[in-house]
C-alpha positions as CSV (number, residue, x, y, z in Angstrom):
1,M,-2.6,34.5,-6.8
2,D,-2.7,37.4,-9.4
3,Q,-2.7,36.9,-13.3
4,E,1.1,38.1,-13.7
5,T,2.1,35.4,-11.1
6,I,0.1,32.5,-12.7
7,N,1.4,33.3,-16.1
8,S,4.8,33.5,-14.7
9,M,4.3,29.9,-13.5
10,E,6.8,27.6,-15.6
11,P,4.9,24.5,-17.4
12,I,6.2,21.2,-15.4
13,S,6.6,18.2,-17.7
14,W,8.3,14.8,-17.5
15,S,8.6,11.6,-19.1
16,F,6.8,7.9,-17.7
17,P,6.6,4.4,-19.4
18,E,3.5,3.9,-20.9
19,L,2.9,0.6,-18.7
20,E,4.2,-0.2,-15.3
21,K,6.5,-3.5,-15.4
22,Y,6.6,-5.3,-12.1
23,D,8.9,-7.8,-10.9
24,R,7.3,-10.8,-10.9
25,G,8.9,-14.1,-9.5
26,R,8.6,-17.6,-10.2
27,R,5.9,-18.2,-7.8
28,W,3.9,-15.6,-9.7
29,Y,3.9,-17.2,-12.6
30,I,3.2,-20.4,-11.2
31,I,0.3,-19.4,-9.4
32,A,-1.2,-17.5,-12.8
33,I,-0.6,-20.4,-14.2
34,I,-2.4,-22.6,-12.2
35,I,-5.4,-20.2,-12.0
36,G,-5.7,-19.4,-15.8
37,V,-5.9,-23.5,-16.6
38,A,-8.0,-23.9,-14.0
39,L,-10.5,-21.4,-15.1
40,L,-10.3,-22.5,-19.1
41,A,-11.0,-26.0,-17.7
42,Y,-14.0,-24.5,-15.8
43,A,-15.3,-22.8,-19.2
44,L,-14.3,-25.8,-21.1
45,F,-16.2,-28.0,-19.2
46,S,-19.2,-25.8,-18.5
47,G,-19.3,-25.4,-22.2
48,N,-18.9,-21.6,-21.9
49,W,-17.0,-20.9,-25.1
50,L,-17.2,-17.1,-24.6
51,F,-15.5,-17.3,-21.4
52,A,-12.7,-19.9,-22.5
53,L,-12.2,-17.5,-25.2
54,I,-11.7,-14.6,-23.0
55,I,-9.1,-16.5,-20.4
56,V,-7.2,-17.2,-23.9
57,M,-7.2,-13.6,-24.5
58,V,-6.5,-12.0,-21.5
59,A,-3.3,-14.7,-21.2
60,M,-2.3,-13.7,-24.8
61,V,-2.5,-10.1,-23.9
62,M,-0.4,-10.3,-20.7
63,F,2.3,-12.5,-22.6
64,I,2.5,-9.5,-25.1
65,N,2.9,-6.9,-22.6
66,H,5.3,-8.8,-20.8
67,H,7.5,-9.3,-23.7
68,S,7.3,-5.7,-25.1
69,E,9.1,-2.5,-24.1
70,A,6.8,0.1,-22.9
71,R,7.3,3.4,-24.7
72,E,8.0,6.6,-23.0
73,L,5.1,9.1,-22.7
74,Q,5.7,12.6,-22.3
75,F,3.4,14.6,-20.1
76,T,3.1,18.4,-19.7
77,I,1.1,20.6,-17.4
78,D,1.0,23.8,-18.8
79,H,-1.6,27.1,-18.8
80,E,-4.0,25.5,-21.2
81,G,-4.2,22.0,-20.0
82,L,-2.6,18.9,-20.0
83,T,-0.9,16.8,-22.8
84,L,-0.2,13.4,-22.8
85,G,1.9,12.2,-25.8
86,A,0.0,13.6,-28.8
87,K,-3.4,13.9,-26.9
88,K,-4.2,17.5,-25.2
89,Y,-6.9,17.4,-22.4
90,L,-8.2,21.2,-21.9
91,Y,-8.9,22.6,-18.3
92,N,-12.6,23.0,-18.9
93,E,-12.8,19.0,-19.6
94,I,-11.5,18.0,-16.1
95,K,-13.9,17.7,-13.4
96,N,-10.9,17.6,-10.4
97,F,-7.8,16.1,-9.5
98,W,-6.3,14.1,-6.4
99,L,-2.3,13.2,-5.5
100,V,-1.5,10.2,-3.7
101,Y,1.9,10.6,-2.5
102,D,3.4,7.8,-0.8
103,P,7.4,7.3,-1.8
104,A,7.1,3.4,-0.6
105,I,4.0,2.5,-2.2
106,T,2.7,4.8,-4.8
107,K,3.2,8.4,-6.3
108,K,0.3,9.3,-8.7
109,I,-2.1,11.8,-9.7
110,F,-5.6,11.1,-10.7
111,F,-7.8,13.4,-13.3
112,V,-11.5,13.4,-12.7
113,F,-13.2,13.9,-16.1
114,K,-16.5,15.7,-16.6
115,S,-17.8,13.2,-18.6
116,S,-18.8,10.4,-16.9
117,T,-18.1,8.4,-20.0
118,R,-14.3,9.1,-19.5
119,P,-12.0,6.9,-17.0
120,I,-10.0,8.5,-14.8
121,L,-6.5,9.6,-16.2
122,V,-3.7,8.2,-14.1
123,I,-0.3,9.6,-14.2
124,P,2.9,8.5,-12.6
125,I,4.6,11.6,-10.9
126,Q,8.3,10.0,-10.8
127,G,10.7,12.1,-9.2
128,E,8.7,15.4,-9.6
129,N,7.7,17.6,-6.7
130,P,4.2,17.3,-5.7
131,V,3.9,20.0,-4.3
132,N,4.9,22.1,-7.4
133,I,2.7,20.0,-8.8
134,R,-0.5,20.8,-6.8
135,S,0.1,24.2,-6.6
136,F,0.0,24.7,-10.5
137,L,-3.2,22.4,-10.7
138,R,-4.9,24.5,-7.8
139,Q,-4.8,27.4,-10.4
140,Y,-6.9,25.7,-12.8
141,L,-8.7,23.0,-11.4
142,E,-10.5,21.8,-7.7
143,E,-8.4,19.1,-5.8
144,D,-10.6,16.4,-4.6
145,L,-9.5,16.7,-0.8
146,E,-11.5,13.8,0.3
147,A,-9.6,11.5,-1.7
148,E,-7.1,10.2,-0.1
149,A,-6.2,6.8,-1.8
150,E,-5.9,5.3,-5.3
151,P,-9.0,3.8,-6.7
152,F,-9.6,-0.1,-5.7
153,S,-8.8,-1.2,-9.2
154,E,-5.2,0.6,-9.0
155,A,-4.5,-0.8,-5.7
156,L,-5.5,-4.6,-6.9
157,G,-3.8,-4.1,-9.9
158,R,-0.8,-2.9,-8.1
159,L,-1.1,-5.6,-5.6
160,L,-2.0,-8.7,-8.4
161,K,1.1,-7.4,-10.3
162,I,-0.7,-7.0,-13.4
């Protein structure tokens, strides 16, 4: 593409909730409570106070997340980089990206940073056109064509509804 065509493409912008809310049935809560109580009892029985504290803290975080409303984040892809809320990520900070688009399961875009200390940035695509997103990003970033699925941690979190 020539520079004029690149600059004429409009930035892509959409919003999404900060946290995914899962529909958890009564059975999920019963199993989670049983596992939590069992882990807490094991921690106390074995005298592992730090593990007990971690179990209590995880339960508190899950409780707070469940009862709080997720704020909407604005995400923009433009000619300078990515903007997520008030944070700007320039293209020279990002190593590559890949899209996972399976409407029945997940619709997300993943950004890998050049710095190994930064986690992968995961953005839900929502109702946006993945073809437009891909063509815009390929002007500036390399697409990881070997990555066809979401990372294990994402899939596990979705499966466990956490």
